[in-house]
C-alpha positions as CSV (number, residue, x, y, z in Angstrom):
1,M,-0.4,-0.1,-0.2
2,K,1.1,3.4,-0.5
3,R,3.1,4.9,2.5
4,L,1.8,7.6,4.5
5,N,3.3,11.2,2.9
6,R,4.6,12.7,6.4
7,K,5.6,15.8,4.9
8,K,2.8,16.1,3.6
9,L,0.9,15.4,6.7
10,V,2.8,17.8,8.8
11,L,1.9,20.8,5.9
12,A,-1.5,20.1,6.6
13,A,-1.2,20.6,10.1
14,Y,0.9,23.7,9.8
15,L,-2.0,24.9,7.2
16,A,-5.1,24.2,9.5
17,A,-3.1,25.6,12.3
18,A,-2.8,29.4,10.4
19,V,-6.5,29.1,9.1
20,L,-7.8,28.2,13.0
21,W,-5.6,31.8,13.7
22,L,-7.1,33.7,10.9
23,I,-10.4,32.6,12.1
24,Q,-9.9,33.4,15.7
25,G,-8.2,37.0,15.1
26,A,-11.0,38.1,12.5
27,A,-13.6,36.6,15.6
28,A,-11.7,39.1,17.9
29,L,-11.7,41.9,15.6
30,A,-15.7,41.0,14.9
31,Q,-16.6,40.8,18.3
32,G,-14.6,44.7,19.1
33,V,-16.2,46.2,16.7
34,W,-19.5,44.4,17.9
35,Y,-19.2,45.2,21.5
36,G,-17.2,49.0,20.8
37,S,-20.4,50.2,18.6
38,R,-22.5,49.2,21.6
39,G,-20.1,51.2,23.8
40,Q,-18.8,47.7,25.9
41,A,-15.4,48.2,24.4
42,P,-14.0,51.1,25.5
43,S,-10.0,52.6,25.4
44,L,-9.0,53.1,28.9
45,E,-6.1,54.5,30.5
46,L,-6.2,54.3,34.3
47,T,-4.0,55.8,37.0
48,E,-2.8,54.5,40.5
49,S,-6.3,56.6,41.8
50,D,-8.2,53.9,39.6
51,L,-7.4,51.3,41.4
52,E,-7.4,49.4,44.9
53,F,-4.5,48.0,46.7
54,S,-4.2,44.7,48.8
55,S,-0.8,44.7,50.5
56,I,0.5,47.6,48.5
57,V,0.7,50.8,50.7
58,P,2.4,54.4,49.3
59,Y,6.5,54.1,50.0
60,A,7.7,56.2,52.5
61,I,11.2,57.4,54.1
62,D,11.3,58.2,57.7
63,Y,7.6,58.5,57.6
64,E,7.7,60.8,54.9
65,P,5.8,59.4,51.2
66,V,8.0,59.4,48.0
67,P,5.3,61.1,45.9
68,G,4.4,58.5,42.9
69,W,5.8,55.4,45.0
70,L,4.5,52.6,46.5
71,V,6.0,49.4,48.1
72,S,4.4,45.6,48.5
73,T,4.4,44.8,52.4
74,D,4.1,40.8,51.2
75,A,4.4,38.0,48.4
76,D,0.8,38.2,48.1
77,S,-0.2,41.9,47.2
78,H,-2.9,42.7,44.6
79,M,-4.4,45.5,42.4
80,Y,-7.9,45.8,41.6
81,W,-10.1,47.2,39.2
82,H,-13.9,46.5,38.8
83,Q,-16.0,47.8,35.8
84,Q,-18.4,45.5,33.2
85,L,-17.2,45.8,29.9
86,W,-15.6,43.7,26.8
87,V,-11.8,43.6,27.5
88,D,-8.8,42.2,24.6
89,T,-5.9,43.3,25.8
90,V,-4.6,44.8,29.4
91,V,-1.1,46.8,29.2
92,L,0.6,47.5,32.4
93,D,3.1,49.7,32.7
94,V,5.1,50.2,35.7
95,E,8.5,50.5,37.6
96,Q,10.3,48.4,39.8
97,N,13.5,48.3,41.4
98,K,13.7,45.0,41.4
99,P,13.0,41.7,39.8
100,A,9.5,41.4,40.8
101,G,9.3,37.1,40.5
102,G,6.2,36.7,38.5
103,V,3.3,39.0,37.3
104,E,-0.3,37.5,36.8
105,L,-3.8,38.8,36.1
106,Y,-6.8,37.2,36.7
107,Y,-10.0,38.3,35.1
108,M,-13.9,37.6,36.5
109,E,-16.8,37.0,34.4
110,P,-20.0,38.3,35.0
111,G,-21.8,36.4,37.6
112,Q,-18.9,35.2,39.6
113,A,-18.3,36.2,43.2
114,D,-14.6,36.0,43.3
115,F,-11.7,35.5,41.4
116,S,-10.8,31.6,40.2
117,P,-6.7,30.3,40.1
118,R,-8.2,29.1,36.7
119,Q,-8.7,32.1,35.5
120,V,-5.0,33.5,35.4
121,L,-3.4,34.8,32.9
122,Y,0.8,35.3,32.2
123,P,2.3,38.4,30.1
124,E,4.4,39.1,27.7
125,R,6.6,42.0,27.7
126,D,6.6,44.4,24.8
127,E,9.8,46.9,23.6
128,A,9.0,49.4,26.2
129,G,9.0,47.0,29.1
130,R,5.5,46.8,29.5
131,Y,3.2,43.7,30.7
132,V,0.9,42.7,28.1
133,F,-1.6,40.4,28.6
134,H,-4.2,39.0,26.3
135,L,-7.5,38.2,27.8
136,G,-8.8,37.2,23.6
137,G,-11.8,39.2,24.1
138,R,-14.5,38.5,26.7
139,M,-17.1,40.2,28.8
140,I,-15.3,40.9,32.4
141,S,-16.6,42.5,35.9
142,G,-13.6,43.1,37.7
143,L,-9.7,42.6,37.3
144,R,-7.3,41.5,39.8
145,I,-3.0,42.1,38.8
146,D,-0.8,40.4,41.2
147,P,2.5,43.2,40.4
148,D,4.7,40.5,42.2
149,S,5.4,37.5,44.2
150,V,8.3,38.2,46.2
151,G,7.2,41.0,48.4
152,G,9.4,44.3,49.1
153,V,9.2,46.0,45.6
154,L,8.8,49.2,45.1
155,M,6.8,50.1,42.0
156,S,5.5,53.0,40.6
157,I,2.5,52.6,38.1
158,K,2.7,54.7,35.2
159,S,-0.1,53.2,33.8
160,L,-3.2,50.5,33.3
161,Q,-4.4,50.7,29.9
162,I,-7.9,49.1,28.6
163,N,-8.1,47.6,25.0
164,P,-5.6,49.6,24.2
165,P,-5.8,51.6,20.5
166,M,-4.4,48.8,17.7
167,P,-4.4,48.6,14.3
168,W,-7.0,46.2,12.8
169,Y,-4.0,43.7,11.9
170,Q,-2.4,43.5,15.0
171,H,-5.8,40.8,15.7
172,F,-3.9,38.5,13.4
173,V,-0.2,39.1,14.6
174,P,1.3,36.4,17.2
175,G,2.9,36.9,20.2
176,A,5.8,35.6,21.3
177,G,4.5,32.6,23.4
178,E,1.3,32.0,20.4
179,W,4.1,31.6,17.7
180,M,5.9,28.8,20.0
181,L,2.3,27.3,20.2
182,L,1.6,27.4,16.2
183,L,5.3,26.5,15.6
184,L,5.0,23.4,17.8
185,V,1.8,22.1,18.0
186,P,1.1,21.2,14.6
187,L,4.5,19.5,14.1
188,V,3.4,17.3,17.3
189,L,0.3,16.9,16.6
190,S,1.1,15.5,12.9
191,A,3.9,13.3,15.1
192,L,1.7,11.8,17.0
193,L,-1.0,11.0,13.8
194,A,1.7,9.5,12.2
195,E,2.4,7.1,15.2
196,A,-1.0,6.0,15.7
197,A,-1.5,5.2,12.1
198,D,1.3,3.0,12.1
199,L,0.1,1.1,15.3
200,L,-3.1,0.7,13.8
201,G,-2.3,-0.2,10.4
202,I,-4.2,2.4,8.8
203,P,-4.2,2.1,5.0
204,G,-1.5,4.1,3.7
205,S,0.7,3.8,7.1
206,E,4.1,3.1,7.0
207,E,3.4,-0.5,9.1
208,S,0.6,-1.6,6.8
209,R,3.7,-1.3,3.9
210,S,5.7,-3.5,5.7
211,N,3.8,-5.6,6.9
212,P,2.9,-8.5,4.3
213,A,-0.2,-9.4,5.7
214,T,-1.8,-6.0,4.7
215,K,-0.3,-6.0,1.5
216,E,-3.0,-6.1,-1.7
């Protein structure tokens, strides 16, 4: 029987991944336009005064506050913002005096009473060093950002952008983590499918060719 063409299988997997990515980008773009037309996807730029804090206090030297600087008092510090709207991207611009460890974003959907560890996102860093979180376009009722996981970190919050303005084609440009998935997942899946075909003796697989009992 004809041998399974693994190169074509890999090519088909990459093509399928590309098509799915384009569909996802088009869906996010369409959602943004629809929610934007209803006033539910505004572009906002928040400052320190718009946020609520837990285990984050004004930084002081000799009991005198240092304007513009905060400090985390332990390794479980949070900043909160509550409003119901459609969110695609969140960008945190913050200056910190030392490595913060893990920076995380939790989101809460309408109807939820509290944040869930299953709804957590990890950021990418852009060329300006800002933390960029991709929510993929979803309706949320609140955000929680954990700005560090070590405690004792000085921070100056420049801005927290919700749905920052971006060109339409940016919806189709993968981030660093997404590029990694697009490159690796099709390769792994095509290899697994080829191995499964060999093990099951599916016509056209390498094993069915080498097994005389399966020859026509």
